[in-house]
N, C-alpha and C positions, 0 to 999 in steps of 0.2 A: 492693812494695806488692801486686802481683798474687798473689805466692806467699802473702803474709800473709792476703789475702782468701780465697783458696781453702782454706787450712788452717783458718781461722776457721769458714768455712761447713761444711766437711766434718766438722770436729770437733763442731760443734753439731747439724747435721742428721743425722749418722750415729752418734748415741749408742748405737744398738742394737748396734753392732759392738764396744762396749767390754766387753760381758759375754756373749759368744757361747759356747755349749757346743761343745767339740771332739767330744764323743760325743753326736751328735744323732740324731733319728729318721731311719732309713734308712741310717745309716752302719754299718760293720762294726766290731764290738768287737775291739780288738787283743789282749785277754786276757780271761780269765774274771774277772768282777767279782761279789763276794759281798756280801750284806747284813751290815753290822757289827752291826745290831740288828734286832729284830722291829719291824715298822711296818705301819700301815694308813693309806695316803695317798690322798687324793681326787685323781682325774684331772679337774681343773677344765675342761680343754679338751674332753674327751670328754663330760663332763656338760653343758657348754654346747651342744655340737652336738646331743645327744639332746633337750635341752629346746627348741631351735629347731625340730627335726623334729616334736616333739610339738605345738608351737604351730601349725606350718604344716599338720599332719595332722589337727587337730581338726575335727570335723564342724560344719557351720554350723547355727545354730538358725533354723528357719523358722516364721513366724507367718502366720495368715490375715489378709489385708487386707480389712477390712470394707467399705471403699469400693468395691473391685473386686467383691466379692460383690453389693453393692447394684446396681451397674451391670449385672452379669450377669442378675440377677433382673428388672430393669426391661426389659432387652432381650428376655427370654423372654416377659414379659407383653405387650410390643408385638407380637411375632410371633403369639402366641395370639389377641390381639385382632383381628389381620388375618384369622386363620382363622375366628373368630366372625363377622366381617363377611361373609366369603364364604358361610358356611353360612346367614346370614340371607337372602341372595339365593336360596339353594338351596331353603329351606323344610325341613320336617321329613322324616325318612326313618327307617323305612319309611313309604310313602305311606299304606297301609292295613294292617290287621292281617295278619300273616303267616299266620294261619289261613285267610284268604281267598286270598291269593297269596303264594307263597314269596318269601323275600328275593332269591333268584337271579332269579326271574321279574320282580319289581319293578325290580331293577337293570337288567335287559335292556330292559324296556319304557320305562324313563325315558331311557336313553341310546341306544336303537336309532335308526338313520337313519330319516328321514321315510318313505321308500319302504317299508321293512320294517314300520313302524308302520301304514301304510295297508294293507299286505297282510294284517296280522293283523286289522285291523278289517273288511276285506271278507270274509275267510274266516269270521270270526265272524258277520257279518250274513247272509251267504248260506248259512251252514251247509255250506259246501263241504268236500270231503275235504281231507286234509292233504298231498296229493301236491305236491311242489315246494317244500315248506317245510323249512328246516333244523331240527335237533333242538330248538334253543332256541325257535324260533317255534312248533313243534308243541306243546311243553310249555306255552307261554304260552296258546295257543288252547285246549288241553285244560283248563287251570285255569279259564279264563274260562267255557267251556261248562259245566263242572261247577258253577261259582258260579251261572250262569243257571238251571240246572235246579233248584238248591236255593233260589233266591231269585227275586224278580220281575224283570221287564225294567227297571223303574224303578231298582231297586237296582243292576243291572248298568250302567245309564247313569250313575249317580252314580259308580261305580267308574271307568268309562272317562273321565268328566269329570275326576276327581281325578288320573288318570294323565296326561291331556293338560295340565292345569295344572302338574303336576310336571315334565313335559317342557319346558314354557316356562321355568320357573324354572331347570331344569338348563342349558338353552342360555344363559340370561342369565349364570349363574355361570361357565359355560365360556368365554363371551366375555370376561368380566372377567379370568379366568385367562390367556387368550390375550394380552390387552392388557398384563397385568402381566409376562408372559413376554417380550414384545417389548421392554418397558422395562427389564426385569431378567432377562437370559438365565438366570441360575442361580437361578430362583425355587424357593422351598422347597415350595410347594403345586402339585400337579399334578392330573390328572383322577382319579387313584386316591383322592385325598383326598375327592372328591365322593361316592364310593361308601361312605364310612364311615357306619355308623349313628350316630344321635345319641347312643345309649348308649355306643358305642365311643369317640366323640370326647370325651364328658365324662369317661369313665374314663381316656382317654389324657392329658387335661390334668391330672387329679389326679396320675396316676403320674409325669408329667414333672416336676411341681413337687417331688414327693418324691424322685425320682431326682436332681434337681439339688441339693437340700438335702444328700443323702448324699454326693455327689461333692465338693461345696464344703467340707463338713465334713472330708472326708478330705484335701483340699488338692490343688491342681494345680500341679506344679512348673514353673518356667520352663525351657524347653529340652526339655520332653516332646514327642516326635515326634507328628505328626498321626496316624500309623498306630496308635501305642500308645493315644493318647487316644480314637480312634474305637473301638478294640477294647474299651476299658474302658466306654465308653458303651453299646456293643452288648450287653455282658454284663449291665449293669444293666437295660437296657430289656427284654431277653428274658425276665426273670423277673417283670415287673410290668405292662408295657403290653400291651393286647390285640394279638393277632398281626397283625390287619389294619392296625393303626396303628403298628406297630414301625418300618417304613421312614421314615415321617414323623417319628416321635419321634427317631430317630437323626439325621436331617438337622437338625431344630430344635436339639437339644442340642449337636451338633457346631458349629453356627453360633455359639451364645451362650457356650459354655464357653471361657474363657481362663485362663491361669495366675493364681492368686489368692494365692500364697504369696510373701512377701517375707522377706528376711534380717533377723533381729534382731541388729544389729551389736553392741550392748552385751552381750547375753547370749552371743553367739559369742565376744567377747573374754574374757568371764569364764570360759567353758568352756575356751578355748584356754590361758588362764593357769593354770587348775586342772590341765589336762593337763600343762603344763610343770612345775608345782610337784609334780605327782604322780610325776615321774621321779625315781627314787632316785639320789643321787650315785654316780658310778662310783668304787668304792674298789679300790685295788690293795694287796694284802696280801702280806707275805713274812715268813718266819721268819729268825731270826739264823743266819748261816752258809749260808743257802740262796743258790744262784747267781741273781743278777739276770739276767745274760746271759753266755753262754759265748763263748769266743774263736772268732772267725770267723763268728759269727751276726750277722744284721742287727738293729739296735736298733729295737724297736717302741715305740709310744706309751706303753704300760704300763711297759716297761723304762726309758724315759727319765724318766718320773715318779719312779720309785724312785731312779734314778741322780742326778737333780737334788736329790731330797730328802736323800740321803746325801752330797751335794756330791762326787759321783764323775763328774759330767759334764764336769769340767775346764773350767769357764768362765774365759775370759780374753779379752784383746783379739784380735780376729780381724784380724791385720794384712793378710792377703791381701785380704779383702773390704773392709777400710777403705781400702786403697790403690786398689782398683778404684773404690770410691765417690768417693774424692778425684779420680780421673781424670774421673769423670762430672760432678762439681762443676766441675772445670776446664773441661769442655766447655760446661756451662751458663753459666759466666761468659763464655766466648768468644761464645756466642750472644747474651748480653745486650749485650756490647760491640758486636757487629755491628748489633743493633737500635738501640743508642744512636747509632752513627755514621750509620746510615741515616736516622734522624729528627732528626739534629742536636740532640740533647738538651743537649749541653754541660754535663754535670753537674759540680758542684764536689766537693771532698773531703768537705764536710759532707753533701752529698747522698748520696754513697756510704756514709757512716757511718750515715745514717738508714735507707737501704735495707737494709744489713746488720743493723742493730738490729731493724727490723721483721721481717726474714726469720727471724732467730734466735729471735724471740719465739714463733714457731709451735711448734718442737720443745720449747721450754721448757714451753709450755702442755700439750702432749701428754704430756710426761713427768710433769707434776704432776697432770693430771686424767684421763689415759688415754683421753679422748674429745673434748675441746674443742681446736680448732686456732686459732681467732681469724682464720681466713683471710678471712671477709667484711669484718672491720674492716681487715685489712692491705690487701686489694684496694681498698677505698674510699679509704684514706689515700694509697696509692701512685698510684692513678688521679687523684685530685684534686690531688696534689702535682706529678706528673711527666708526666701525660698518659696517654691510653689505650694508646699503643704500649709505653711502659715498664711501666705497671701491668699490662696483659694479659700481657706477656712474663714478667715476674717471677712473677706468680701461676701461669701455666702451668708454668714451670720448677720453682717451689716445690712444686706438687702432685706432680710426677714425683719429685722428690728426697725428699719426705716418704714417698711410697709405698715407696721403697727403703730409706731410712735409719731409719725409725721402725717401731714395731710396731702402728701404728694400723690397725684393720680397714678394709678397702676400702669397706664399706657405710657407714662413718662419714666416710671421707675424700672420697669422690666428691661427695656433696652439698655438703660444705663447700668443696671446691676449685671446684666449679661456680659457687657463689654468689660466691666470691672473684674468679674470673676475670670474672664479670659485673660486679662492682663495679669492678674495675680498668679495664674497657673503658668502662663507661657514665659513671663519675665523671670520666674524663679529658677532655682537650680533643680532640674529634673532628676529624680532618683531612679532613673532607668538607664540601662546600658545604651550608649549611643546618643543620649539626649542631654544636651548641655544648655545652660542659660546663655543669653546673648553676651558676647564678650566685648562688643564695641558699641559706641553711641549710635553708629549707623544701623546696626542690627536692631537696636531698641527703637530707632525711628521707624524702621520697616514694620516692626510689631505695632507701632502706633497707627500706621496706615490700616493694618488688618483690624485693629480695634475700632477705628472709625467706620470701616465697611460693615463690621459686625453690628455696631450700634444702629447705623442707618437701616440695615436689612431687617433687624429685629423690630425696629420701630415700624417699618412698613408692614411686616407680617402681623404684628399685634394690632395695629390700627385698621388693617384690612379686615380683620375679624369683625370689627364693629362698623366699618365703612366699606361696603362692597366695591365702591369705585376707588380702587387702589391709587389711581393716578391723581385723585383729589388730594391725597396726603403725600404724594411723591415729593413735592417741594419741601415739606416739613421733614420728611425722612432724610432728604439730602442735607438739610441743615443740621439734623441730629448727627449724621455721619461726620460732617465737618466739625461739629462740637466735640465728638469723640477724638478726632485727630488733634484738635487744639488742646484738649486736656492732656493728651499724650505728649505734645510738645512742651506744655507747661511742666509736666512731670520730669521730662528730660532736662529742662532748664534748671529746676530747683534741686535736682538730685545731688549734684556735687556739693551744694551748700549744706544739705541735710547730712550727707556723708561726713562732712567735716565737723558740723555742729554736734552730731550724735555719735561720732567716732565709729562709723560703720564701714564695713568692707563689703563690696559687691563684686560680682565677677568682672564687671567693667573696670572698676577701680583697681582690682587686683591685676587685671591684664595691663593696665597702665603702669602700675608699680613694677611689674615684671619686665618692662621694657628696658633693655640693657643701656639705653641712652639716658636713663634717669640719672641725675647728678651724682647721687650716692653710689650707684652701681658703677658709673664711669670712674669715680675715684677708686673704688675697690679694685677694678681691673687694672688701673694705672699704678696705684701705690702698692698693691699686694697681688701681683699676678698669680703667684702660686696659690694663694687663698682663693682667688677668683676661680681658677680651674677646679680646685677642690669643691668649691660651692656649686659649680655647674654639674659636676658628677653626682654630688649628694642630691641636688634637686632632681636629677634624672631618676635616681633610685627611689627617692621619696614619692615623686609624682606617680611612678608606675605602681607602687604599693598602694597609694591613696586611691588610685582609680580602681584597683582590684577590690579594695575594701569599701567602695562607695563612700569615701570620705570627700571632704571639700578639696578637690584637686587644685583649684586656682589658689586657694589659701595656702596649701602646702608648698606649692612652687614659689609663690611670692615670699612666704615666710622663710624658706630655706635660703633664698637668694640674699636675704638680709641677716641671716643668723650669725655670721662671723664678721660683721662690719667693724666690730670693736678691735679686731686685729690691726686695723690701720693706726692704732695709737702707738704700736711698736712692731712694725712688720718683720724685722729681723729676729724678733723674739720667738718666731714660729718657723719651724724647720722647712716648711714648704716654700717659704720666701727667701731662703738663704742661698739658693742656686749654687750648691756645692761649695759655698764659701765657708769661712770659719763659723763655728757654732757659738753664738753670743753667750750661751749659758756655761760653756767651758771656761770662759774668762771670768764669769761671775763666781762660779764655784761655790754657790750658796743655794741649796735646794729651796730654802724658805723664800728667798728673794725671787728665784725663778718661778716658784709656784704662784707668787703674788703677780708676777708679770703675766703668767698664763691666765689666772683668774680674772685679771683686770680687763681682759678682752670682753667679758660679760658686762661689767659695770660701765666701761667706756662705750660699749655698743649701745646700751640703753640711753646714755647721754646723747649720742649721735642720733639715735632714733627719735628722741624727743625734739632735738634740734631741727631735724628734717620733717617733723610732724607726721611720722609714720603712725598708722592706726595701732591701737593697743593690741589687736589680734595679731599683727605682724610683730610687734615688740615682744609678745609672749614667747616667740621662738628663740629669742636671744638667751634668756636664762634657762628656759625649760629644755632646750636641746642638750644642755649639760647636766641639768638636774642637780643632784648632790653627789655626783660620781667622784671617785678618788683620782687625783692626778698621780697615777701609780709610779711613773718613772722617777719623779723627784721625791716621792715618799720613800721609795726604795733607796735613793741616794741619801736621804736623811737618816734612814735606819743604819746604813753603812757608817755614816759619821758618828752616830750614837754608839756604835760598837767600839769605835776608837776613843770616844769621849763620853764615858758613861754619865757625866754630869749634865749632858744636854737633855733638856726636857722635850719630848716629842709628843705632840698632839695630832691625832689623825685629822681632826677638824681643820687644822691649818692647811691641809692638802686636799680638802674637799671643796667643791663649788658650793655657793650659798643657796642655790636652788631658786625657785621651787622646782620640784620634779614635774614632769609633763602632766598637764591638767586636761588634755584632750587627745584624741586619737591622732590628730594632725601633728601636734608637737611630739608625741610619742614616736611616730613614724620618723620624724626628723631626727630624733635622738639616735634611733637604730641605724638610719642611713648614714649619719655622721660617724657612728662608731665603726661601720663596716667599710666605709669608703677607702681608707688608707690600706686596710688589709687586702681588699679586693684588687686595688691598684697594684699592690706589690706582687700579686700572682701573675705568672707569665705562662708557664707550661703546665700548670696544674689541671687536673681533670675536673669536670663539673661536680663529680661526687666529692672530691677533696675540697673544692671551694664551698660546697653546701655544708660540709662538716665544719669547716672553719667559721662560716657565718652563723650556724646554729650555736656554736660554742660562744661566740660573742653575744648573741641575743640571750642565751641562757644566763650569761654573767650579769647582764642588765636586769633580767627578770629576778634572779636570786638576790641582787642588790636592792630589790624593792623600789626600783626607779619607775616602774610602770603601773603601780597599784592604783593610781588616780587617773590613768589615761583612758581607761575603758577598753584597752586591748586585751584580748583573751589568748590562751595558749594556742588555740586553733589559728588565731590571727598570726601568731609568731611563726608558725610553720609555713603559712602562706607567704608571709613577708620574706622569709629566708629563701623560698623557692623563687620568688620574683626577683630578688636582688641578684641571684645567680644567673637568672635569665638575662637581665640587663647587662651583667658583667660579660656574659658570653657574646652578646651583640657588640660590645665595645672592643672585645679582644678576639675577634674572629681571625682565623689564619689567612695569610695572603700567599700568593704565588711567589716563590723566590725568583728574582731577576738575575740574569747573568751580569758580570762586571762590565761587559761591553754595552 
């Protein structure tokens, strides 16, 4: 069987080795090969590579972002408004006509320290000589004396008064700048700004607006260095802004100008595609009788195109590579078997058949479509059918084998394989606390959306590595994401049919079978209400134990709900359905017949299970929850009759169930829960210690009766199960506050 599986997988997954050329690119030609005819053949591989390079090398289309432009302009307006506010505090400048006092003299007098200003006034009033004054002071005094000589003293007083007022305004503005500087160390306005003339300031504002408009129209690229941006600003400012205001203009524009260009993805994609389509197909030409490749030369791509066209590449089965691939497949199967044993998967022949069928569907799809793999659907199905360990392992191994055995390009395989592995892991039964498999079709559909997003994102990342213009492949990435979603929808659609055809149980199917509105469970509740209540409590006990032992919780719950459906064949034959009425077995008064009635609930249960097409995993709970235990009550009654009638032949086998004994932890837990349910229900005022002692006694009896030797349960598990059963019993039988009769 193992050999057959390996051969089947290697022959399906390694189909590329069936038609391999012996004379391939890079190999040495054993002889000179000539062209039998003239030909012009397209080198599709080289053409495809050139077109991919053209797409990735296409220049991006940049457009101006009007919103960013508006933000930049508003920022400049705010800064200029701050400048106007400062100059309002400063007052007009020049203070008086430059014909009276030069601009340099007015600038000095307005900002000179108070001591120097007083010195100028005293020198002017006393008409003293200019000894001891610096050159600027001397020039100021000379200009003022000259003005006094040509005008009246009243006129001079008015000039001095105007200068004094200007000095006060200057100090106020300077203090405002100092406060602003302390609050914002890198202030844009400094003392030199106060010395600008009103005309220069107005001209600077106009030119800064025009400079900004020119630069924004040209566009500022993202990633432009600050040095280059500042150089461009300085160049624009130097030809338009007054020289005295150029440093300020440079600072303001450097502050507000930011990149305002964004990529036009759609136009870039159009240009990239045009660039790709503009690439001429690579044509390899040759004349009849001309040598394609000479003996001893290495075969180039162009040579191979011609050899393959003339069928001189000697294509055939590459037995060496196929044998190597078969060995790799054998290794993969061995890894799969190790994982299967590690996680106690206990797969059946039909399970192996389904896994092989799903595995071989991938190369078939690749062969037919050249790009689709179906791996997302395969991963979802395997994960939901056999758990995350099997699903993830198979998908990982399948991705490796497909990369070797098929000709699918890696930038198509990697996204598909990644989403397949994700589906195999997340759709399965997680073996970690708090992590469970999807229980509804809606949850599985949500997982399908995640798989689609993963496939599209990975495709984008993989192809961006070879095509820097990510938006050039964005459309294809979105199509890949949609394909992943569609594969998930396909898996969701065919899952119920595969479950039925291959007799599978999945968390979703088990959740559906556990619905109390299922026809068989509704019959059980209506026809045997006592048995139904017993079943619900047994399911609660078994589910809690299965969760603690990391068993298949959904399977345990569903299996226990159906374990006693056979009691519907004779409801009154079981005491829980007699509702304090007469006991049917007292009227029969035949232990052998009573035992047959009791045992028949197993055989009849199997008949009903097959009639309602329950999965075999659920059917296993019907006989295995009883195993081959002794129907002790009626066996004891038979022993009493034998004492009075020694001629009666008594066989213990007549009072034992036919089995089999539990073959899994799940059915073993069901047996123990079923055995303890009636005893725990009968306890009312017992202490937890007494309840635990009684449960341990029952479990010990099952253990000593060799009912659990094939279940996989250990003695440590038995102690844990007993403790959990008592915990559940305490939750069901908690004390209540006694109410008064009123």
